PAMARMAR-238882 format. One line per field, with one value per residue: x, y, z of N, C-alpha, C in turn; residue in three letters; residue number from 1. Coordinates in nm, 3 decimals. Atoms other than C-alpha are relative to their C-alpha. Example, Ala and Ser with C-alpha at 12.3 -4.5 7.8 and 13.67 -1.06 7.14 Angstrom:
<nodes>
n_u <- 0.089 -0.082
n_v <- -0.119 -0.119
n_w <- 0.000 -0.006
ca_u <- 1.230 1.367
ca_v <- -0.450 -0.106
ca_w <- 0.780 0.714
c_u <- 0.090 -0.077
c_v <- 0.120 0.109
c_w <- 0.000 0.073
rest <- ala ser
nr <- 1 2
</nodes>
This chain:
<nodes>
n_u <- 0.060 0.167 0.083 0.097 0.129 0.062 -0.077 0.110 0.049 0.132 0.093 0.083 0.121 0.049 -0.022 -0.040 0.013 -0.054 -0.080 -0.215 -0.112 -0.089 -0.083 -0.040 0.079 0.073 -0.080 -0.094 0.143 -0.045 -0.127 -0.026 0.062 -0.130 -0.110 0.101 0.040 -0.156 -0.077 0.087 0.037 -0.057 -0.011 0.081 0.144 0.017 -0.004 0.085 0.116 0.027 -0.087 0.121 0.118 0.002 -0.100 0.028 -0.068 0.025 -0.117 -0.026 -0.079 -0.110 -0.049 -0.051 -0.107 -0.115 0.053 -0.052 0.023 -0.097 -0.002 0.119 -0.027 -0.139 0.021 0.031 -0.129 -0.091 0.047 -0.006 -0.121 -0.070 -0.066 -0.050 -0.107 -0.083 -0.124 0.017 -0.085 -0.032 -0.146 -0.089 -0.006 -0.014 0.078 0.079 -0.018 0.050 0.121 0.108 -0.053 0.108 0.138 0.035 0.031 0.107 0.125 -0.040 0.042 0.076 0.102 0.035 -0.072 -0.102 0.085 0.117 -0.109 -0.065 0.014 -0.006 -0.159 0.074 0.055 -0.104 -0.069 0.100 0.075 -0.075 0.057 -0.042 -0.105 -0.006 0.066 -0.047 -0.150 0.023 0.122 -0.054 -0.158 -0.072 0.072 -0.070 -0.150 -0.058 0.060 -0.087 -0.118 -0.022 -0.111 -0.198 -0.035 0.023 -0.080 -0.191 -0.005 -0.020 -0.124 -0.003 -0.021 -0.081 0.069 -0.057 0.099 0.128 0.138 0.062 -0.018 0.033 0.115 0.047 -0.094 0.129 0.107 0.007 -0.046 0.087 0.080 -0.084 0.070 0.133 -0.019 -0.031 -0.025 -0.077 -0.054 0.107 0.011 0.042 -0.069 -0.131 -0.079 -0.024 -0.091 -0.136 0.010 -0.064 -0.100 -0.100 -0.031 -0.063 -0.128 -0.122 -0.023 -0.018 -0.141 -0.102
n_v <- 0.143 -0.024 0.064 0.100 -0.049 -0.068 0.013 0.017 0.152 -0.075 -0.061 0.084 -0.013 -0.207 -0.055 -0.137 -0.097 0.114 -0.088 0.072 -0.104 0.021 0.119 -0.048 -0.023 0.163 0.021 -0.061 0.015 0.147 0.026 -0.036 0.146 0.149 -0.030 -0.012 0.236 0.076 -0.048 -0.029 0.100 0.039 0.030 0.129 -0.031 -0.078 0.059 -0.121 -0.031 -0.057 -0.119 -0.073 -0.020 -0.098 -0.095 0.014 -0.006 0.115 0.101 -0.031 -0.109 0.043 0.079 -0.052 -0.048 0.102 0.136 0.077 -0.111 -0.013 -0.117 -0.081 -0.012 -0.099 -0.125 -0.081 0.035 -0.105 -0.141 -0.007 -0.034 -0.084 -0.106 -0.021 0.074 -0.084 -0.029 -0.151 -0.063 -0.092 -0.084 0.080 0.124 0.030 -0.065 0.039 0.131 0.050 -0.021 0.128 0.150 -0.010 0.063 0.139 0.087 -0.012 -0.001 0.159 0.078 -0.081 -0.016 0.111 -0.068 0.087 0.115 -0.012 -0.052 0.136 0.079 -0.037 0.073 0.152 0.054 -0.035 0.041 0.093 -0.094 -0.088 -0.152 -0.061 -0.021 -0.109 -0.162 -0.072 -0.076 -0.138 -0.139 0.015 -0.036 -0.100 -0.159 -0.030 -0.001 -0.120 -0.122 0.033 -0.040 -0.206 -0.044 0.014 -0.089 -0.161 -0.040 0.039 -0.132 -0.108 0.071 0.079 0.112 -0.009 -0.031 0.124 0.126 0.019 -0.009 0.088 0.091 -0.019 -0.011 0.130 0.030 -0.026 0.066 0.173 0.071 -0.012 0.088 0.126 0.072 0.048 0.180 0.103 -0.101 0.057 -0.146 -0.097 -0.092 -0.081 -0.177 0.055 0.060 -0.060 -0.088 0.098 0.049 -0.143 -0.044 0.040 0.002 -0.144 -0.022 0.086 -0.100 -0.139 -0.032 -0.065
n_w <- 0.019 0.011 -0.099 0.088 0.013 0.082 0.104 0.047 -0.058 -0.072 0.186 0.075 -0.012 -0.003 0.099 0.079 0.117 0.139 0.145 0.038 -0.093 0.060 -0.108 -0.097 -0.167 0.035 0.022 -0.107 -0.126 -0.033 -0.086 -0.157 -0.032 -0.044 -0.131 -0.123 0.005 -0.069 -0.152 -0.117 0.033 0.049 0.153 -0.011 0.078 0.145 0.125 0.108 -0.032 -0.135 0.064 0.078 -0.088 -0.135 0.137 0.091 0.148 0.042 -0.020 0.160 0.003 -0.079 0.097 0.100 -0.046 -0.077 0.057 -0.079 -0.184 -0.067 -0.040 -0.058 -0.160 0.015 0.069 -0.092 -0.088 0.084 -0.023 -0.131 -0.057 0.068 -0.037 -0.103 0.056 0.041 -0.029 -0.053 0.070 -0.040 0.039 -0.089 0.069 -0.064 -0.051 0.083 -0.021 -0.161 0.046 0.106 -0.030 -0.118 0.063 0.034 -0.112 -0.135 0.054 0.065 -0.141 -0.024 0.059 0.093 0.126 0.004 0.035 0.126 0.134 0.034 0.063 0.145 0.042 -0.002 0.115 0.107 0.056 0.070 0.093 0.142 0.016 -0.135 0.031 0.114 -0.093 -0.090 0.003 0.107 -0.097 -0.173 -0.018 0.074 -0.090 -0.111 0.030 0.055 -0.115 -0.057 0.148 0.052 -0.162 -0.015 0.114 -0.095 -0.124 0.029 0.088 -0.102 -0.022 -0.180 0.009 0.112 0.131 0.024 -0.075 0.068 -0.123 -0.005 -0.096 -0.150 -0.028 -0.098 -0.101 -0.085 0.007 0.011 -0.169 -0.025 0.062 -0.028 -0.145 0.020 0.104 -0.086 -0.167 -0.077 -0.052 -0.008 0.015 -0.124 0.043 -0.028 0.094 0.156 -0.042 0.007 0.163 0.131 -0.003 0.045 0.100 0.001 -0.087 0.090 0.118 0.020 -0.017 -0.196
ca_u <- 7.304 6.919 6.683 6.477 6.150 6.164 6.351 6.267 6.116 5.834 5.731 5.656 5.322 5.271 5.324 5.473 5.402 5.415 5.487 5.823 6.111 6.415 6.656 6.887 6.674 6.492 6.827 6.984 6.587 6.700 7.047 6.937 6.661 6.960 7.196 6.883 6.795 7.163 7.277 6.968 6.897 7.145 7.226 7.012 6.680 6.776 6.625 6.477 6.137 6.157 6.410 6.106 5.842 5.996 6.195 5.890 6.053 6.006 6.202 6.234 6.414 6.630 6.746 6.851 7.088 7.209 7.262 7.310 7.164 7.521 7.584 7.315 7.374 7.731 7.628 7.414 7.674 7.894 7.660 7.559 7.939 8.048 8.070 8.166 8.475 8.583 8.919 8.998 9.252 9.445 9.788 9.903 9.926 9.997 9.689 9.456 9.579 9.474 9.131 9.052 9.227 8.965 8.667 8.695 8.782 8.463 8.252 8.412 8.361 8.142 7.825 7.689 7.880 8.177 7.985 7.783 8.146 8.298 8.039 8.032 8.411 8.285 8.066 8.252 8.429 8.147 7.989 8.155 7.911 7.966 8.337 8.335 8.121 8.316 8.690 8.510 8.275 8.466 8.806 8.942 8.743 8.915 9.261 9.270 9.108 9.373 9.649 9.602 9.639 9.984 10.022 9.950 10.164 10.483 10.430 10.479 10.752 10.600 10.663 10.954 10.944 11.108 10.788 10.486 10.191 10.020 10.191 10.152 9.756 9.778 10.031 9.750 9.453 9.553 9.669 9.328 9.111 9.403 9.239 8.898 8.913 9.125 9.051 9.339 9.378 9.142 9.100 9.158 9.255 9.593 9.677 9.564 9.746 10.069 9.982 10.069 10.296 10.522 10.490 10.510 10.855 11.013 10.901 10.932 11.255 11.546
ca_v <- 10.849 10.852 10.828 10.498 10.629 10.881 10.687 10.554 10.178 10.434 10.581 10.257 10.256 10.651 10.665 10.964 11.211 10.966 11.302 11.216 11.402 11.444 11.157 11.321 11.385 11.015 10.889 11.086 10.981 10.617 10.636 10.873 10.556 10.302 10.453 10.522 10.098 10.028 10.236 10.193 9.863 9.722 9.484 9.170 9.332 9.546 9.409 9.576 9.537 9.678 9.988 10.019 10.062 10.286 10.515 10.464 10.423 10.124 9.779 9.851 10.172 10.040 9.725 9.964 10.148 9.900 9.501 9.409 9.448 9.461 9.726 9.908 9.839 9.997 10.292 10.406 10.313 10.555 10.836 10.778 10.832 11.039 11.342 11.263 11.047 11.377 11.464 11.780 12.038 12.230 12.276 12.036 11.699 11.556 11.705 11.629 11.233 11.214 11.393 11.139 10.838 10.910 10.942 10.638 10.441 10.603 10.535 10.150 10.066 10.321 10.291 10.012 10.167 9.913 9.614 9.701 9.782 9.462 9.276 9.425 9.369 8.981 8.969 9.112 8.864 8.616 8.922 9.035 9.357 9.426 9.400 9.643 9.940 9.877 9.960 10.198 10.415 10.325 10.222 10.420 10.732 10.725 10.641 10.957 11.169 11.042 11.078 11.449 11.544 11.385 11.521 11.876 11.792 11.681 12.047 12.211 11.990 11.780 11.494 11.402 11.433 11.064 10.882 10.716 10.833 10.547 10.305 10.564 10.541 10.134 10.150 10.396 10.275 9.894 9.868 9.949 9.741 9.477 9.474 9.510 9.193 9.017 9.152 8.998 9.396 9.665 9.948 10.232 10.612 10.493 10.280 10.551 10.796 10.518 10.441 10.873 10.904 10.677 10.675 11.055 11.021 10.781 11.057 11.402 11.545 11.579
ca_w <- 11.865 11.771 12.000 11.947 12.066 11.836 11.523 11.271 11.415 11.605 11.186 11.100 10.988 11.005 10.650 10.393 10.153 9.811 9.635 9.415 9.583 9.437 9.483 9.663 9.968 9.851 9.905 10.214 10.417 10.365 10.498 10.831 10.870 10.829 11.054 11.316 11.288 11.341 11.639 11.820 11.695 11.556 11.208 11.311 11.207 10.898 10.648 10.282 10.390 10.760 10.595 10.346 10.566 10.835 10.465 10.267 10.000 9.754 9.780 9.420 9.455 9.747 9.541 9.289 9.474 9.719 9.591 9.905 10.306 10.384 10.179 10.246 10.589 10.529 10.367 10.649 10.886 10.741 10.702 11.087 11.199 10.931 11.151 11.458 11.281 11.105 11.080 11.262 11.116 11.396 11.280 11.552 11.400 11.735 11.900 11.603 11.602 11.986 11.857 11.594 11.742 12.094 11.831 11.705 11.985 12.185 11.877 11.819 12.222 12.392 12.094 11.883 11.600 11.710 11.687 11.403 11.156 11.299 11.206 10.847 10.859 10.906 10.679 10.384 10.390 10.203 10.043 9.706 9.683 10.060 10.007 9.694 9.902 10.189 10.016 9.794 10.054 10.417 10.408 10.119 10.240 10.560 10.460 10.235 10.490 10.711 10.403 10.339 10.720 10.751 10.430 10.564 10.880 10.666 10.461 10.814 10.888 11.202 11.032 10.825 10.459 10.395 10.604 10.391 10.556 10.440 10.625 10.914 10.861 10.918 11.187 11.379 11.275 11.243 11.625 11.688 11.455 11.528 11.935 11.785 11.610 11.835 12.208 12.361 12.511 12.550 12.373 12.637 12.623 12.765 12.452 12.188 12.379 12.348 11.996 11.862 12.127 12.049 11.692 11.679 11.875 11.596 11.287 11.356 11.270 11.500
c_u <- -0.150 -0.049 -0.127 -0.140 -0.049 0.075 -0.038 -0.087 -0.141 -0.065 -0.025 -0.134 -0.087 -0.029 0.064 -0.051 -0.003 0.030 0.150 0.019 0.108 0.103 0.090 -0.036 -0.077 0.148 0.054 -0.188 -0.022 0.116 -0.052 -0.089 0.037 0.048 -0.103 0.002 0.110 0.047 -0.130 -0.040 0.089 0.056 -0.112 -0.130 -0.018 -0.039 -0.075 -0.110 -0.054 0.109 -0.129 -0.152 0.038 0.081 -0.152 0.044 0.003 0.105 0.047 0.107 0.141 0.104 0.103 0.131 0.112 0.022 -0.015 -0.039 0.135 0.079 -0.081 0.044 0.107 0.003 -0.067 0.040 0.089 -0.059 -0.047 0.123 0.046 0.060 0.057 0.173 0.080 0.123 0.080 0.107 0.081 0.101 0.104 -0.074 -0.024 -0.141 -0.151 0.024 -0.087 -0.176 -0.083 -0.009 -0.147 -0.121 -0.072 -0.011 -0.134 -0.115 -0.001 -0.038 -0.066 -0.179 -0.006 0.033 0.115 -0.039 -0.028 0.131 0.095 -0.086 -0.021 0.095 0.000 -0.031 0.063 0.088 -0.079 -0.061 0.064 -0.047 0.057 0.144 0.031 -0.021 0.105 0.138 -0.071 -0.093 0.063 0.124 0.090 0.001 0.117 0.133 0.012 -0.021 0.142 0.192 -0.003 0.047 0.123 0.072 0.037 0.116 0.157 0.002 0.082 0.103 -0.032 0.046 0.116 -0.043 0.010 -0.144 -0.126 -0.080 -0.083 0.006 -0.025 -0.187 0.035 0.083 -0.105 -0.109 -0.033 -0.008 -0.123 -0.136 0.073 -0.106 -0.135 -0.055 0.058 0.025 0.077 0.042 -0.115 0.058 -0.017 0.102 0.171 0.051 -0.033 0.095 0.176 0.020 0.071 0.114 0.135 0.051 0.040 0.188 0.082 0.005 -0.029 0.139 0.036 0.024
c_v <- 0.015 -0.058 -0.130 0.022 0.075 -0.033 -0.038 -0.155 0.090 0.092 -0.118 0.021 0.130 0.049 0.124 0.040 -0.110 0.078 -0.065 0.099 -0.061 -0.129 -0.039 -0.058 -0.153 -0.061 0.019 -0.067 -0.149 -0.004 0.070 -0.131 -0.108 0.004 0.013 -0.162 0.009 0.068 -0.009 -0.153 -0.115 -0.102 -0.104 -0.003 0.096 -0.118 0.124 0.040 0.121 0.200 0.107 0.128 0.133 0.127 0.035 0.041 -0.132 -0.108 -0.003 0.091 -0.057 -0.123 0.060 0.035 -0.087 -0.165 -0.095 0.027 0.024 0.124 0.143 0.057 0.113 0.135 0.092 0.057 0.164 0.134 0.020 0.075 0.083 0.107 0.002 -0.065 0.114 0.032 0.156 0.052 0.123 0.098 -0.072 -0.131 -0.066 -0.045 -0.081 -0.212 -0.017 0.023 -0.112 -0.117 -0.041 -0.014 -0.103 -0.060 0.019 -0.068 -0.175 -0.060 0.089 -0.036 -0.161 0.015 -0.150 -0.119 -0.021 -0.016 -0.101 -0.105 -0.002 -0.047 -0.178 -0.015 0.031 -0.079 -0.148 0.074 0.130 0.215 0.066 0.016 0.113 0.145 0.013 0.078 0.140 0.124 0.064 0.004 0.101 0.132 0.013 0.018 0.126 0.065 -0.004 0.093 0.147 0.035 -0.032 0.106 0.128 0.014 0.007 0.153 0.094 -0.011 -0.047 -0.084 -0.019 -0.052 -0.178 -0.130 0.018 -0.034 -0.096 -0.145 0.056 -0.046 -0.191 -0.009 0.092 -0.075 -0.147 -0.050 0.012 -0.052 -0.135 -0.067 0.033 -0.114 -0.088 0.050 -0.057 0.148 0.060 0.136 0.133 0.127 -0.023 -0.041 0.122 0.101 -0.008 0.016 0.171 0.030 -0.040 -0.026 0.150 -0.002 -0.068 0.091 0.129 0.011 0.031 0.099
c_w <- -0.018 0.090 -0.052 0.010 -0.077 -0.180 -0.094 0.007 0.039 -0.123 -0.029 -0.029 -0.014 -0.164 -0.013 -0.078 -0.110 -0.168 -0.074 0.034 -0.137 0.055 0.086 0.132 0.006 0.042 0.166 0.104 0.019 0.080 0.120 0.040 0.042 0.105 0.095 0.069 0.073 0.104 0.071 0.043 -0.057 -0.144 -0.034 -0.058 -0.079 -0.101 -0.125 0.069 0.120 -0.063 -0.138 0.052 0.082 -0.124 -0.061 -0.140 -0.066 0.006 -0.137 -0.011 0.084 -0.085 -0.108 0.046 0.093 -0.040 0.104 0.153 0.033 -0.063 -0.012 0.164 0.059 -0.023 0.096 0.118 0.031 0.006 0.110 0.085 -0.068 0.074 0.096 -0.022 -0.109 0.057 0.009 -0.084 0.071 0.015 0.084 -0.060 0.162 0.091 -0.050 -0.038 0.094 -0.060 -0.064 0.070 0.073 -0.101 -0.059 0.082 0.040 -0.073 0.004 0.182 0.072 -0.075 -0.083 -0.107 -0.017 -0.046 -0.146 -0.138 0.032 -0.010 -0.162 -0.080 -0.059 -0.117 -0.139 -0.082 -0.125 -0.084 -0.084 0.007 0.159 -0.004 -0.075 0.135 0.126 0.027 -0.049 0.116 0.137 0.028 -0.056 0.015 0.076 -0.020 -0.128 0.080 0.076 -0.053 -0.015 0.113 -0.018 -0.064 0.019 0.080 -0.082 -0.047 0.121 0.096 0.141 -0.067 -0.115 -0.150 -0.049 0.069 -0.081 0.078 -0.005 0.089 0.177 0.061 0.030 0.103 0.150 -0.011 -0.005 0.107 0.028 -0.047 0.033 0.177 0.006 -0.001 0.052 0.151 0.065 0.146 0.004 -0.065 0.077 -0.054 0.018 -0.122 -0.112 0.046 -0.067 -0.105 -0.092 0.072 -0.069 -0.155 -0.073 0.009 -0.122 -0.124 -0.010 -0.012 0.111 -0.053
rest <- met ala asn lys ala ala gly pro ala ala gln glu gly lys gly arg gly arg gly arg arg pro ala glu glu val arg ala asp val leu arg thr val gly asp leu leu leu thr glu gly ile ala gly leu thr phe glu arg val ala arg ala ser gly val ser lys thr thr leu tyr lys trp trp pro ser lys gly ala leu ala leu asp gly tyr phe his ala val arg glu thr leu ala phe pro asp thr gly asp ile his ala asp leu leu thr gln leu arg ala phe ala his val met thr gln thr pro gly gly arg ile leu thr glu leu ile gly ala ser gln thr asp glu asp leu ala thr ala tyr arg lys leu tyr ser ser his arg arg arg leu ala gly glu arg leu arg arg ala gln gly leu gly gln ile arg thr asp ile asp val gln val leu val asp gln leu trp gly ala val tyr his arg leu leu ile pro asp glu pro val thr asp asp phe val ala ala leu val asn asn leu leu gly gly ile arg pro gln
nr <- 1 2 3 4 5 6 7 8 9 10 11 12 13 14 15 16 17 18 19 20 21 22 23 24 25 26 27 28 29 30 31 32 33 34 35 36 37 38 39 40 41 42 43 44 45 46 47 48 49 50 51 52 53 54 55 56 57 58 59 60 61 62 63 64 65 66 67 68 69 70 71 72 73 74 75 76 77 78 79 80 81 82 83 84 85 86 87 88 89 90 91 92 93 94 95 96 97 98 99 100 101 102 103 104 105 106 107 108 109 110 111 112 113 114 115 116 117 118 119 120 121 122 123 124 125 126 127 128 129 130 131 132 133 134 135 136 137 138 139 140 141 142 143 144 145 146 147 148 149 150 151 152 153 154 155 156 157 158 159 160 161 162 163 164 165 166 167 168 169 170 171 172 173 174 175 176 177 178 179 180 181 182 183 184 185 186 187 188 189 190 191 192 193 194 195 196 197 198 199 200 201 202 203 204 205 206
</nodes>
């Protein structure tokens, strides 16, 4: 997580070099700035003006790439947590599911990332641009990574071949999202372990 004192807010007003830079470099700089702002201060104070000042990128350029604040926030959030939520592949599907779900639960419950993501999910109900970005950038990408890992486990004989892996994704991560969005019960390590153990007990080959 970014250090607030060294983050983009601390750089505002200092200015940056205005030489022409490759678009990929400019975009990466913006996403780092947005991710730092989100994880240090949350989404409430995120504006195009703030990001433009902190990153040294014009608002015109920002609006060209991101049609709404929500779409910009989601892109920055995704890049901030991408490495933390990467899906491991040790060859042991039980261990890898536990590792990934524990990392996901940690981000969602122990960092500002959880509050930010639930806010983005809520905002996407009325922001069509954000809803499109959420499906394209975040949810479909994460579903694909999880599905690929589960299919590799099928290929190794760790999961029955008749199992629909996309349903498994919904059962595992959907259960965590349910507790995050409807917090009747907490997302604990015992809960995560029970999810994986209960599910794998029914989908392993006999």
